C-alpha positions, 0 to 999 in steps of 0.5 A: 538223608543225614541231618547234622545240627550244629550245637551253638552255645556249647562252651565247655565240656568236662572243664575243657573248652569246646572248639566245635560240636555237632549233633545228629538224630542219635549221636553227638560229638564235641572237639575239645581244645586239647583233643587229638581226636582225628590223629589218636583215634587212628590207633584204635585198631592197634589197641583192639589187636586188629589181625592185620596189624602187628601183634602186642609185644608187651605184657603189663602185669598188675596186682588187683584188689584181691591180691591176684596177679592180672595182666594185659597185653599192649604194644611197647612202642606206644606204651613206652613212647607215651610213658617213659616211667613204664619204659624205665621199669621194664628196662630195669628187668633186663639190665640188672646190677652185674649183668652183661649188656650192650649199649646201643644209643641212637647217637652211636654208630656201633654198639658197646659192650660192658657190665652194669657196675653201678645203679641209681635206685629208681632212676634211669641212669646206670654206670657201665664198665666197658669191655674195651678199655675198662672205661666207665660211662653213665647210660640211660637204662633204656639204651641197654640190651642184655648181652646175647650168647651169639645164637639166634635161638636165644629166648627172651625173658618174656614170651612177648619180648617185654614185661613190666610189673606195675609198681602200684598194688590193688589196681582194678582191671578197669583202671589199667584198661583205662590207662592203656586206652589213654596211652593209645588214644590220648583220652579216657573211655567214654564209659569211664565212671567217676568211681575209678577217677580217683584211682586214675588221678593217683596212677597218673601222678605215680607214672608222671602223666599229668594229662591222665591225672587232669582228665581223670580229675574232671570225672570227679564231682566237685567235692571229690576234686577238692578232697583230691587236691587237698591230698595230692596238691593242685594239678599243674597249669596246662596239665591237660594239654596233649603231648601225643604228637610230641611223644611219638616224635620222640619215638621217631627220633630215638628208634633204637631206644624205642625198639624199632623193628623194621627198616625201610630201604628207599631206593631213589632214581640214582639207585642210591639206598637210604635206610629208615629205622621205623616201627611197624605198628605205627606205620601200619596203623596209619597207612594202608599201603604200608600195612599191606607191605609189612603183612605180605612182603617177605623182608630181608632179616638184618641183625642189628647191634642189639641182637634184634631181628629187623625186617628190611623192606625195599621201596623203589620210589621210581616204581610208583610212576607218579606225575609229581616227583616222589623223592626220599625227602617226600617219603621222610615227610610221610613217615614223620606224618605217620608218627606226629600227624604234622602237629609238631610243625605248623609249616609241615605242608607248604606251597613247595611240597603240598602237591607232591605230598598230595599225590604220594599220600594217595599212592600210599593210601594215607587218607588223613595226609591226603585230606590235609594237603587238599585242604591246605592247597584249597584254602592257602595256596590255590590261586589263578596261577596254579589252578589250571595246572592243579585241575589238569593233575586232578583230571589225570589222576581220576574223579575220586582223586581230589574232588573238592580241590578239582571243583575249586580249581574249576571255579577259578578257571571258569572265572578266568574265561 
């Protein structure tokens, strides 16, 4: 028997308001106001380099206190999506002044080629002289890729594809590990000590990550917080607010800039194909079905304008044979949920799409979306008019489909008889 004790009277933890708390015989937990715990914790296996998930493609190098070069591996889609500053530093190693590049912006239909002719020091903007017509355009360095020689065997600059050197020196490995933990999970490791708090505050300021600085500042004793504030100035108001969903939404909306490595080809009932540029690391982390799809199916290699090999994976929506309509828009909503958890839109689950998302998320083994749809239907959309239909759907799908929703429907139907 599992005994849970609700902790009453817990108002704040590490200077953040507590929304909910519970305690058992061995462990306790608290949901903070700025937490993204259910969402960000899904990326824990990705950070741990689970063998079933895509491997790291980024090597993060840094100089420790002894002056020796250390490195940690990570996934560029997470690190660059969460920290644009590191993305700019990495992109600058591949788009130097005078180098031939391809310009592949998400707003362009075809890539452009040219030469980097002007660079704004330490900024993200560079000037490119286009090969066609000689026009000069200003581009974001993150939209540039080194020009290839046309051979498929062109070796990347790094064995992992991306490499970035931290601009700060004298960093302890535990500090950089805590940085990666924050980028993946939107929180600092529980075992993080106050001894690295000051380093993390400085690192967060240098990388323009205000939430990292705010969380690290909470690790420090009160007298050290005041000394840090005197040296670095007060932290911005609302700096501890999470931007995890907003960061990954930017990754979804700018797939080329953030290194999309796969294409989902969605075939609808009319045999029309719809292509979605995606990141395997994100989708495989959130959905068991998509993880299996990427891990077992042999996609068709497609060379995009930046010279990258993108794997095409075809999904015929009619093959699922679901009792509700499974169309392209439903699949787009599911892909968006994988990136943002629906936190970017308060009306993500509506009375119109709730049932379709519930059934589709069950088919794609996306438990977090399925639980959210079940809760939204039970507490917001369930009434005497729809309860009989939903009960019939639950019984058709099986006892393990949505047991809580089925019980709520039975109560309403029973009261009508």
